[in-house]
N, CA, C and O atoms as a printed pandas DataFrame, in Angstrom:
     atom_number atom_name residue_name chain_id  residue_number  x_coord  y_coord  z_coord
0              1         N          GLN        A               1  113.769  118.175   91.115
1              2        CA          GLN        A               1  112.846  118.871   90.525
2              3         C          GLN        A               1  113.732  119.811   91.683
3              4         O          GLN        A               1  114.428  119.365   92.595
4              5         N          GLU        A               2  113.544  120.853   91.436
5              6        CA          GLU        A               2  114.301  121.780   92.590
6              7         C          GLU        A               2  112.958  122.185   93.525
7              8         O          GLU        A               2  111.877  122.267   92.942
8              9         N          LYS        A               3  113.017  122.409   94.809
9             10        CA          LYS        A               3  112.054  123.399   95.617
10            11         C          LYS        A               3  113.083  123.856   96.829
11            12         O          LYS        A               3  114.160  123.395   97.208
12            13         N          PHE        A               4  112.315  124.912   97.244
13            14        CA          PHE        A               4  112.687  125.843   98.070
14            15         C          PHE        A               4  111.791  126.167   99.267
15            16         O          PHE        A               4  110.755  126.749   98.946
16            17         N          VAL        A               5  111.932  125.952  100.437
17            18        CA          VAL        A               5  110.737  125.854  101.214
18            19         C          VAL        A               5  111.696  127.145  102.343
19            20         O          VAL        A               5  112.923  127.119  102.434
20            21         N          GLU        A               6  110.774  128.212  103.121
21            22        CA          GLU        A               6  111.021  129.234  103.791
22            23         C          GLU        A               6  110.898  129.291  104.882
23            24         O          GLU        A               6  109.697  129.183  105.130
24            25         N          SER        A               7  111.404  129.394  105.658
25            26        CA          SER        A               7  110.843  129.350  107.274
26            27         C          SER        A               7  110.973  130.398  107.926
27            28         O          SER        A               7  111.446  131.301  107.236
28            29         N          GLY        A               8  110.671  130.790  109.389
29            30        CA          GLY        A               8  111.238  131.227  110.665
30            31         C          GLY        A               8  110.653  132.421  109.901
31            32         O          GLY        A               8  111.663  132.752  109.281
32            33         N          GLY        A               9  109.699  133.297  109.522
33            34        CA          GLY        A               9  109.191  134.069  109.202
34            35         C          GLY        A               9  108.498  134.655  111.196
35            36         O          GLY        A               9  108.742  133.978  112.195
36            37         N          ASP        A              10  107.898  135.633  111.212
37            38        CA          ASP        A              10  107.263  136.496  112.392
38            39         C          ASP        A              10  107.193  137.752  112.413
39            40         O          ASP        A              10  107.688  138.585  111.654
40            41         N          LEU        A              11  106.256  137.914  113.744
41            42        CA          LEU        A              11  105.753  139.482  113.673
42            43         C          LEU        A              11  106.829  140.377  114.975
43            44         O          LEU        A              11  106.652  140.445  116.191
44            45         N          VAL        A              12  107.854  140.923  114.180
45            46        CA          VAL        A              12  109.129  142.010  115.196
46            47         C          VAL        A              12  109.154  143.080  115.501
47            48         O          VAL        A              12  109.159  144.068  114.767
48            49         N          PRO        A              13  109.169  143.034  116.420
49            50        CA          PRO        A              13  109.237  145.112  116.138
50            51         C          PRO        A              13  110.440  145.625  115.647
51            52         O          PRO        A              13  111.452  145.068  115.220
52            53         N          PRO        A              14  110.075  147.006  115.818
53            54        CA          PRO        A              14  111.396  147.957  115.083
54            55         C          PRO        A              14  112.121  147.699  115.907
55            56         O          PRO        A              14  112.027  147.454  117.110
56            57         N          GLY        A              15  113.498  147.810  114.641
57            58        CA          GLY        A              15  114.468  147.312  115.376
58            59         C          GLY        A              15  115.311  146.315  116.111
59            60         O          GLY        A              15  116.471  146.150  116.490
60            61         N          GLY        A              16  113.693  145.515  116.123
61            62        CA          GLY        A              16  114.402  144.142  116.409
62            63         C          GLY        A              16  114.810  143.357  115.180
63            64         O          GLY        A              16  114.855  144.034  114.153
64            65         N          SER        A              17  115.222  141.644  115.023
65            66        CA          SER        A              17  116.313  141.253  114.689
66            67         C          SER        A              17  114.855  139.328  114.459
67            68         O          SER        A              17  113.701  138.969  114.691
68            69         N          LEU        A              18  116.038  138.889  113.935
69            70        CA          LEU        A              18  115.146  137.489  112.928
70            71         C          LEU        A              18  115.856  136.977  112.068
71            72         O          LEU        A              18  116.524  137.669  111.300
72            73         N          ARG        A              19  115.843  135.353  112.027
73            74        CA          ARG        A              19  116.365  134.130  111.352
74            75         C          ARG        A              19  116.024  133.579  110.201
75            76         O          ARG        A              19  116.100  132.350  110.226
76            77         N          LEU        A              20  115.631  134.101  109.068
77            78        CA          LEU        A              20  114.606  133.313  107.709
78            79         C          LEU        A              20  115.470  132.222  107.502
79            80         O          LEU        A              20  116.651  132.512  107.694
80            81         N          SER        A              21  115.170  130.629  107.050
81            82        CA          SER        A              21  115.790  129.881  107.239
82            83         C          SER        A              21  115.296  129.239  105.561
83            84         O          SER        A              21  114.108  129.167  105.246
84            85         N          CYS        A              22  116.305  128.862  104.723
85            86        CA          CYS        A              22  115.827  128.571  103.772
86            87         C          CYS        A              22  116.297  127.128  102.643
87            88         O          CYS        A              22  117.005  127.460  101.692
88            89         N          ALA        A              23  115.955  125.736  102.735
89            90        CA          ALA        A              23  115.911  124.837  102.633
90            91         C          ALA        A              23  115.878  124.376  101.356
91            92         O          ALA        A              23  114.810  124.409  100.744
92            93         N          GLY        A              24  117.342  123.747  100.601
93            94        CA          GLY        A              24  117.209  123.534   99.341
94            95         C          GLY        A              24  116.931  122.319   99.072
95            96         O          GLY        A              24  117.067  121.555  100.027
96            97         N          SER        A              25  116.457  121.692   97.732
97            98        CA          SER        A              25  116.500  119.966   97.628
98            99         C          SER        A              25  116.103  120.369   96.189
99           100         O          SER        A              25  115.541  121.400   95.822
100          101         N          GLY        A              26  116.698  118.893   95.174
101          102        CA          GLY        A              26  116.850  118.525   94.234
102          103         C          GLY        A              26  117.979  119.266   93.106
103          104         O          GLY        A              26  117.869  119.298   91.880
104          105         N          PHE        A              27  119.193  119.897   94.045
105          106        CA          PHE        A              27  120.061  120.125   93.070
106          107         C          PHE        A              27  120.892  120.009   93.502
107          108         O          PHE        A              27  120.521  119.235   94.385
108          109         N          SER        A              28  122.499  120.221   93.767
109          110        CA          SER        A              28  123.530  120.251   94.249
110          111         C          SER        A              28  124.007  121.570   95.195
111          112         O          SER        A              28  125.105  122.094   95.381
112          113         N          PHE        A              29  122.879  121.803   95.615
113          114        CA          PHE        A              29  123.118  123.458   96.763
114          115         C          PHE        A              29  124.146  123.445   96.834
115          116         O          PHE        A              29  124.376  123.239   95.642
116          117         N          SER        A              30  125.298  123.509   97.378
117          118        CA          SER        A              30  126.464  123.512   97.688
118          119         C          SER        A              30  127.461  124.690   96.895
119          120         O          SER        A              30  128.230  125.572   97.277
120          121         N          ASP        A              31  126.947  124.130   95.472
121          122        CA          ASP        A              31  127.772  124.363   93.894
122          123         C          ASP        A              31  126.550  125.578   93.954
123          124         O          ASP        A              31  127.442  126.411   94.111
124          125         N          GLU        A              32  125.243  126.453   93.969
125          126        CA          GLU        A              32  125.014  126.942   93.217
126          127         C          GLU        A              32  124.745  128.458   93.970
127          128         O          GLU        A              32  124.542  128.582   95.178
128          129         N          THR        A              33  124.786  129.497   93.059
129          130        CA          THR        A              33  124.264  130.714   93.382
130          131         C          THR        A              33  122.711  131.278   93.860
131          132         O          THR        A              33  121.814  131.625   93.092
132          133         N          MET        A              34  122.669  131.265   95.320
133          134        CA          MET        A              34  121.441  131.461   96.232
134          135         C          MET        A              34  121.207  133.162   96.370
135          136         O          MET        A              34  121.892  134.172   96.529
136          137         N          THR        A              35  119.993  132.839   96.227
137          138        CA          THR        A              35  119.492  134.524   96.364
138          139         C          THR        A              35  118.030  134.161   97.223
139          140         O          THR        A              35  117.365  133.134   97.356
140          141         N          TRP        A              36  117.909  135.550   97.719
141          142        CA          TRP        A              36  116.924  136.040   98.568
142          143         C          TRP        A              36  115.986  136.849   97.657
143          144         O          TRP        A              36  116.220  137.152   96.488
144          145         N          HIS        A              37  115.297  137.038   98.104
145          146        CA          HIS        A              37  113.863  138.143   97.511
146          147         C          HIS        A              37  112.664  138.401   98.504
147          148         O          HIS        A              37  112.361  137.625   99.411
148          149         N          ARG        A              38  111.926  139.759   98.180
149          150        CA          ARG        A              38  111.190  139.738   99.133
150          151         C          ARG        A              38  109.748  140.776   98.317
151          152         O          ARG        A              38  109.832  141.636   97.440
152          153         N          GLN        A              39  108.750  140.339   98.915
153          154        CA          GLN        A              39  107.866  141.154   98.149
154          155         C          GLN        A              39  106.399  141.486   99.214
155          156         O          GLN        A              39  105.646  140.742   99.842
156          157         N          SER        A              40  106.482  143.143   99.004
157          158        CA          SER        A              40  105.717  143.778   99.899
158          159         C          SER        A              40  104.115  143.666   99.905
159          160         O          SER        A              40  103.896  142.488   99.623
160          161         N          PRO        A              41  102.988  144.273  100.076
161          162        CA          PRO        A              41  101.649  144.031  100.048
162          163         C          PRO        A              41  102.030  145.027   98.559
163          164         O          PRO        A              41  103.130  145.578   98.560
164          165         N          ASP        A              42  101.374  145.172   97.682
165          166        CA          ASP        A              42  101.848  146.645   96.305
166          167         C          ASP        A              42  102.501  146.804   95.768
167          168         O          ASP        A              42  102.270  147.711   94.969
168          169         N          LYS        A              43  103.507  146.315   95.694
169          170        CA          LYS        A              43  104.662  146.111   94.707
170          171         C          LYS        A              43  104.882  144.541   94.663
171          172         O          LYS        A              43  104.356  143.543   95.156
172          173         N          ALA        A              44  106.254  144.937   93.557
173          174        CA          ALA        A              44  106.700  144.042   92.615
174          175         C          ALA        A              44  107.346  143.051   93.532
175          176         O          ALA        A              44  107.481  143.406   94.703
176          177         N          ARG        A              45  107.682  142.099   93.250
177          178        CA          ARG        A              45  109.222  140.983   94.190
178          179         C          ARG        A              45  110.245  141.868   93.364
179          180         O          ARG        A              45  110.303  142.284   92.207
180          181         N          GLU        A              46  111.155  141.974   94.695
181          182        CA          GLU        A              46  112.220  142.286   94.522
182          183         C          GLU        A              46  113.347  141.510   95.328
183          184         O          GLU        A              46  113.198  140.898   96.385
184          185         N          TRP        A              47  114.301  141.648   94.718
185          186        CA          TRP        A              47  115.535  140.962   94.931
186          187         C          TRP        A              47  116.334  141.413   96.198
187          188         O          TRP        A              47  117.087  142.343   95.908
188          189         N          VAL        A              48  116.412  141.011   97.626
189          190        CA          VAL        A              48  117.472  141.588   98.729
190          191         C          VAL        A              48  118.997  140.443   98.820
191          192         O          VAL        A              48  120.063  140.536   99.428
192          193         N          ALA        A              49  118.718  139.946   98.374
193          194        CA          ALA        A              49  120.525  139.611   98.105
194          195         C          ALA        A              49  121.387  138.273   97.845
195          196         O          ALA        A              49  120.913  137.219   98.268
196          197         N          THR        A              50  122.002  138.265   97.512
197          198        CA          THR        A              50  122.959  136.570   97.021
198          199         C          THR        A              50  123.824  136.643   97.592
199          200         O          THR        A              50  124.367  137.641   98.066
200          201         N          LEU        A              51  124.235  135.034   97.663
201          202        CA          LEU        A              51  125.011  134.307   97.661
202          203         C          LEU        A              51  126.113  133.608   97.227
203          204         O          LEU        A              51  125.845  132.459   96.874
204          205         N          PHE        A              52  127.246  133.927   97.140
205          206        CA          PHE        A              52  127.554  132.838   95.943
206          207         C          PHE        A              52  128.530  131.155   96.074
207          208         O          PHE        A              52  128.698  131.066   97.290
208          209         N          PRO        A              53  129.028  130.203   95.584
209          210        CA          PRO        A              53  128.945  129.292   96.412
210          211         C          PRO        A              53  130.865  129.161   97.096
211          212         O          PRO        A              53  131.414  128.296   97.779
212          213         N          GLY        A              54  131.434  130.614   96.417
213          214        CA          GLY        A              54  132.689  130.589   97.128
214          215         C          GLY        A              54  132.373  131.350   98.734
215          216         O          GLY        A              54  133.319  131.405   99.520
216          217         N          GLY        A              55  131.260  131.812   99.073
217          218        CA          GLY        A              55  131.163  131.916   99.961
218          219         C          GLY        A              55  131.187  134.606  100.042
219          220         O          GLY        A              55  131.206  135.359  101.016
220          221         N          ALA        A              56  131.167  134.922   98.448
221          222        CA          ALA        A              56  130.859  136.679   98.548
222          223         C          ALA        A              56  129.225  136.687   98.584
223          224         O          ALA        A              56  128.329  136.034   98.050
224          225         N          THR        A              57  129.317  137.725   99.455
225          226        CA          THR        A              57  127.742  138.074   99.304
226          227         C          THR        A              57  127.252  139.651   98.417
227          228         O          THR        A              57  128.117  140.525   98.380
228          229         N          TYR        A              58  126.124  139.891   97.861
229          230        CA          TYR        A              58  125.927  141.340   97.854
230          231         C          TYR        A              58  124.401  141.636   97.510
231          232         O          TYR        A              58  123.716  141.142   96.613
232          233         N          TYR        A              59  124.011  142.716   98.613
233          234        CA          TYR        A              59  122.969  143.057   99.328
234          235         C          TYR        A              59  122.420  144.258   98.593
235          236         O          TYR        A              59  123.262  145.115   98.321
236          237         N          THR        A              60  120.575  144.602   98.036
237          238        CA          THR        A              60  120.706  145.793   98.251
238          239         C          THR        A              60  120.592  146.408   98.893
239          240         O          THR        A              60  120.644  145.999  100.053
240          241         N          ASP        A              61  120.284  148.256   98.581
241          242        CA          ASP        A              61  120.887  149.197   99.383
242          243         C          ASP        A              61  120.521  148.932  100.775
243          244         O          ASP        A              61  121.221  149.145  101.765
244          245         N          SER        A              62  119.267  148.412  100.730
245          246        CA          SER        A              62  118.169  148.931  101.808
246          247         C          SER        A              62  118.441  147.828  102.749
247          248         O          SER        A              62  117.642  147.799  103.685
248          249         N          VAL        A              63  119.215  147.045  102.757
249          250        CA          VAL        A              63  119.443  146.031  103.724
250          251         C          VAL        A              63  120.953  145.726  103.929
251          252         O          VAL        A              63  121.364  144.727  104.520
252          253         N          THR        A              64  121.602  146.526  103.474
253          254        CA          THR        A              64  123.625  146.933  102.922
254          255         C          THR        A              64  123.474  146.778  104.874
255          256         O          THR        A              64  122.402  147.117  105.374
256          257         N          GLY        A              65  124.694  146.225  105.854
257          258        CA          GLY        A              65  124.690  146.585  106.684
258          259         C          GLY        A              65  124.068  146.061  108.005
259          260         O          GLY        A              65  124.584  146.156  109.119
260          261         N          ARG        A              66  122.410  145.271  107.579
261          262        CA          ARG        A              66  121.512  145.054  108.500
262          263         C          ARG        A              66  121.466  143.403  108.775
263          264         O          ARG        A              66  121.522  142.674  109.765
264          265         N          PHE        A              67  121.302  143.192  106.979
265          266        CA          PHE        A              67  121.297  142.119  106.990
266          267         C          PHE        A              67  122.359  141.039  106.753
267          268         O          PHE        A              67  123.420  141.580  107.067
268          269         N          THR        A              68  122.639  139.605  106.300
269          270        CA          THR        A              68  123.781  138.352  106.402
270          271         C          THR        A              68  123.322  137.386  105.881
271          272         O          THR        A              68  122.534  136.582  106.379
272          273         N          VAL        A              69  123.754  137.385  104.886
273          274        CA          VAL        A              69  123.112  135.826  104.056
274          275         C          VAL        A              69  123.948  134.893  104.095
275          276         O          VAL        A              69  125.065  135.149  103.648
276          277         N          SER        A              70  123.695  133.590  104.611
277          278        CA          SER        A              70  124.782  132.995  104.699
278          279         C          SER        A              70  124.160  131.274  104.635
279          280         O          SER        A              70  122.951  131.045  104.595
280          281         N          ARG        A              71  125.478  129.896  104.635
281          282        CA          ARG        A              71  124.953  129.246  104.330
282          283         C          ARG        A              71  125.420  127.566  105.229
283          284         O          ARG        A              71  126.634  127.686  105.390
284          285         N          ASP        A              72  125.202  126.854  105.534
285          286        CA          ASP        A              72  124.980  125.584  106.111
286          287         C          ASP        A              72  125.092  124.331  105.140
287          288         O          ASP        A              72  124.205  123.492  104.985
288          289         N          LYS        A              73  126.524  124.350  104.416
289          290        CA          LYS        A              73  126.558  123.372  103.358
290          291         C          LYS        A              73  125.755  121.413  103.651
291          292         O          LYS        A              73  125.021  120.880  102.818
292          293         N          ALA        A              74  126.133  120.823  104.838
293          294        CA          ALA        A              74  125.597  119.969  105.354
294          295         C          ALA        A              74  124.347  119.840  105.276
295          296         O          ALA        A              74  123.676  118.888  104.878
296          297         N          LYS        A              75  123.989  121.048  105.755
297          298        CA          LYS        A              75  122.089  120.820  106.504
298          299         C          LYS        A              75  121.746  121.046  105.031
299          300         O          LYS        A              75  121.018  120.125  104.661
300          301         N          ASP        A              76  122.037  122.084  103.862
301          302        CA          ASP        A              76  121.742  122.207  102.386
302          303         C          ASP        A              76  120.822  123.398  102.796
303          304         O          ASP        A              76  119.679  123.277  102.354
304          305         N          THR        A              77  121.021  124.384  103.446
305          306        CA          THR        A              77  120.095  125.583  104.164
306          307         C          THR        A              77  121.023  126.270  104.204
307          308         O          THR        A              77  122.238  126.108  104.314
308          309         N          MET        A              78  119.896  127.642  104.037
309          310        CA          MET        A              78  120.283  128.986  103.712
310          311         C          MET        A              78  119.964  130.027  104.643
311          312         O          MET        A              78  118.747  130.021  104.824
312          313         N          TYR        A              79  120.536  130.919  105.310
313          314        CA          TYR        A              79  120.075  131.837  106.695
314          315         C          TYR        A              79  119.223  133.327  105.696
315          316         O          TYR        A              79  119.140  133.200  104.474
316          317         N          LEU        A              80  118.949  133.963  106.028
317          318        CA          LEU        A              80  119.218  135.468  106.059
318          319         C          LEU        A              80  118.829  136.340  107.336
319          320         O          LEU        A              80  117.698  136.711  107.650
320          321         N          GLN        A              81  120.309  136.634  108.153
321          322        CA          GLN        A              81  120.121  136.732  109.115
322          323         C          GLN        A              81  119.772  138.482  109.267
323          324         O          GLN        A              81  120.617  139.310  108.925
324          325         N          MET        A              82  118.383  138.894  109.837
325          326        CA          MET        A              82  118.483  141.064  109.828
326          327         C          MET        A              82  118.547  140.979  111.023
327          328         O          MET        A              82  118.486  140.003  111.770
328          329         N          LYS        A              83  118.718  142.414  111.272
329          330        CA          LYS        A              83  118.540  143.068  112.633
330          331         C          LYS        A              83  118.495  144.716  111.949
331          332         O          LYS        A              83  118.737  145.198  110.842
332          333         N          SER        A              84  117.968  145.335  113.512
333          334        CA          SER        A              84  117.417  147.157  113.334
334          335         C          SER        A              84  116.673  146.621  112.035
335          336         O          SER        A              84  117.139  146.950  110.944
336          337         N          MET        A              85  115.819  146.010  112.076
337          338        CA          MET        A              85  114.433  145.614  111.209
338          339         C          MET        A              85  113.651  147.230  111.293
339          340         O          MET        A              85  113.533  147.958  112.278
340          341         N          LYS        A              86  113.284  147.408  110.161
341          342        CA          LYS        A              86  112.348  148.714  109.812
342          343         C          LYS        A              86  111.036  147.656  109.737
343          344         O          LYS        A              86  111.015  146.425  109.713
344          345         N          PRO        A              87  109.721  148.866  109.706
345          346        CA          PRO        A              87  108.291  148.283  108.951
346          347         C          PRO        A              87  108.400  148.319  107.508
347          348         O          PRO        A              87  107.362  147.892  107.003
348          349         N          GLU        A              88  109.510  148.766  106.416
349          350        CA          GLU        A              88  109.850  148.377  105.311
350          351         C          GLU        A              88  110.299  147.382  105.241
351          352         O          GLU        A              88  110.655  146.996  104.127
352          353         N          ASP        A              89  110.441  146.710  106.153
353          354        CA          ASP        A              89  110.914  145.265  106.010
354          355         C          ASP        A              89  109.985  143.762  106.075
355          356         O          ASP        A              89  110.216  142.553  106.086
356          357         N          THR        A              90  108.893  144.612  106.106
357          358        CA          THR        A              90  107.795  143.701  106.144
358          359         C          THR        A              90  107.449  143.265  104.615
359          360         O          THR        A              90  107.193  144.088  103.736
360          361         N          ALA        A              91  107.475  141.930  104.431
361          362        CA          ALA        A              91  107.173  141.035  103.727
362          363         C          ALA        A              91  107.272  140.103  103.740
363          364         O          ALA        A              91  107.854  139.596  104.699
364          365         N          VAL        A              92  106.561  138.967  102.261
365          366        CA          VAL        A              92  106.905  137.502  102.255
366          367         C          VAL        A              92  108.186  137.664  101.379
367          368         O          VAL        A              92  108.504  138.387  100.435
368          369         N          TYR        A              93  108.891  136.495  102.236
369          370        CA          TYR        A              93  110.425  136.881  102.034
370          371         C          TYR        A              93  110.641  135.406  101.108
371          372         O          TYR        A              93  110.312  134.503  101.877
372          373         N          TYR        A              94  111.014  134.872   99.916
373          374        CA          TYR        A              94  111.719  134.348   99.432
374          375         C          TYR        A              94  113.271  133.540   98.325
375          376         O          TYR        A              94  113.969  134.083   97.469
376          377         N          CYS        A              95  113.294  132.326   98.782
377          378        CA          CYS        A              95  114.811  131.758   98.281
378          379         C          CYS        A              95  114.803  131.828   97.168
379          380         O          CYS        A              95  113.870  132.530   96.778
380          381         N          GLN        A              96  115.742  131.213   95.965
381          382        CA          GLN        A              96  115.749  130.651   95.177
382          383         C          GLN        A              96  117.259  130.450   94.799
383          384         O          GLN        A              96  118.145  131.249   95.099
384          385         N          LYS        A              97  117.464  129.124   94.008
385          386        CA          LYS        A              97  118.376  129.144   93.125
386          387         C          LYS        A              97  118.555  130.275   91.787
387          388         O          LYS        A              97  117.714  130.542   90.928
388          389         N          HIS        A              98  119.725  130.733   91.917
389          390        CA          HIS        A              98  119.548  131.985   91.070
390          391         C          HIS        A              98  119.544  131.199   89.404
391          392         O          HIS        A              98  120.198  130.296   88.883
392          393         N          GLU        A              99  118.560  132.002   89.015
393          394        CA          GLU        A              99  118.170  131.518   87.551
394          395         C          GLU        A              99  116.910  130.796   87.461
395          396         O          GLU        A              99  115.991  131.113   86.706
396          397         N          SER        A             100  116.908  130.109   88.021
397          398        CA          SER        A             100  115.656  129.217   88.758
398          399         C          SER        A             100  114.584  129.696   88.250
399          400         O          SER        A             100  114.488  130.915   88.385
400          401         N          THR        A             101  113.665  129.143   87.665
401          402        CA          THR        A             101  112.006  129.494   87.807
402          403         C          THR        A             101  111.133  128.441   88.864
403          404         O          THR        A             101  110.329  127.769   88.218
404          405         N          THR        A             102  111.124  128.324   89.451
405          406        CA          THR        A             102  110.520  127.823   90.421
406          407         C          THR        A             102  110.754  128.468   91.865
407          408         O          THR        A             102  111.879  128.923   92.073
408          409         N          TRP        A             103  109.750  128.555   92.933
409          410        CA          TRP        A             103  109.301  129.835   94.067
410          411         C          TRP        A             103  108.782  129.177   94.669
411          412         O          TRP        A             103  107.772  128.558   94.335
412          413         N          GLY        A             104  109.260  129.141   95.577
413          414        CA          GLY        A             104  108.777  127.960   96.991
414          415         C          GLY        A             104  107.774  129.535   97.499
415          416         O          GLY        A             104  107.924  130.716   97.184
416          417         N          GLN        A             105  106.751  128.828   98.408
417          418        CA          GLN        A             105  105.882  129.560   99.623
418          419         C          GLN        A             105  105.553  130.670  100.106
419          420         O          GLN        A             105  104.476  131.223  100.327
420          421         N          GLY        A             106  107.381  131.118  100.343
421          422        CA          GLY        A             106  107.861  131.885  100.969
422          423         C          GLY        A             106  107.611  131.890  102.531
423          424         O          GLY        A             106  106.966  130.960  103.014
424          425         N          SER        A             107  108.297  133.322  103.674
425          426        CA          SER        A             107  107.617  133.191  104.593
426          427         C          SER        A             107  107.680  134.431  104.770
427          428         O          SER        A             107  108.575  135.174  104.367
428          429         N          GLN        A             108  106.083  134.915  105.806
429          430        CA          GLN        A             108  106.048  136.193  106.027
430          431         C          GLN        A             108  106.431  136.641  107.328
431          432         O          GLN        A             108  106.436  136.096  108.432
432          433         N          VAL        A             109  106.751  137.780  106.911
433          434        CA          VAL        A             109  107.901  138.716  107.971
434          435         C          VAL        A             109  107.093  139.693  107.798
435          436         O          VAL        A             109  106.617  140.041  106.717
436          437         N          THR        A             110  106.799  140.432  109.401
437          438        CA          THR        A             110  106.256  141.888  109.306
438          439         C          THR        A             110  106.757  142.761  110.810
439          440         O          THR        A             110  106.391  142.354  111.913
440          441         N          VAL        A             111  107.206  143.394  110.723
441          442        CA          VAL        A             111  107.538  145.160  111.590
442          443         C          VAL        A             111  106.839  145.875  111.912
443          444         O          VAL        A             111  106.420  146.901  111.376
444          445         N          ALA        A             112  106.532  145.187  113.277
445          446        CA          ALA        A             112  105.298  146.327  114.027
446          447         C          ALA        A             112  105.821  145.937  115.003
447          448         O          ALA        A             112  106.569  144.987  115.234
448          449         N          ASN        A             113  104.932  147.580  116.242
449          450        CA          ASN        A             113  104.476  146.973  116.955
450          451         C          ASN        A             113  102.976  146.526  117.565
451          452         O          ASN        A             113  102.901  145.711  118.484
């Protein structure tokens, strides 16, 4: 059974940086396309980034140039490095295997003074 565990969320000031982690299990982590999503209060969950097995990455426009997704295949872990953070980045962040119907518990990120 697929499982995703997000961690690393915190309160950070505007302009700050934070790294989220995503531990995956129940599937061949290194062979799968992985994604990050986020959900802000009163908004629908939105796609943030995609990481392909070969290393190619894609980002939603609002985070391009500020967020970087990467993977440690030996640890079955994916990361989302966030910098120059903005209050509008405040959300619960989720990771997922592409086309999976399973979600983890998410990790809360709050950008505020």
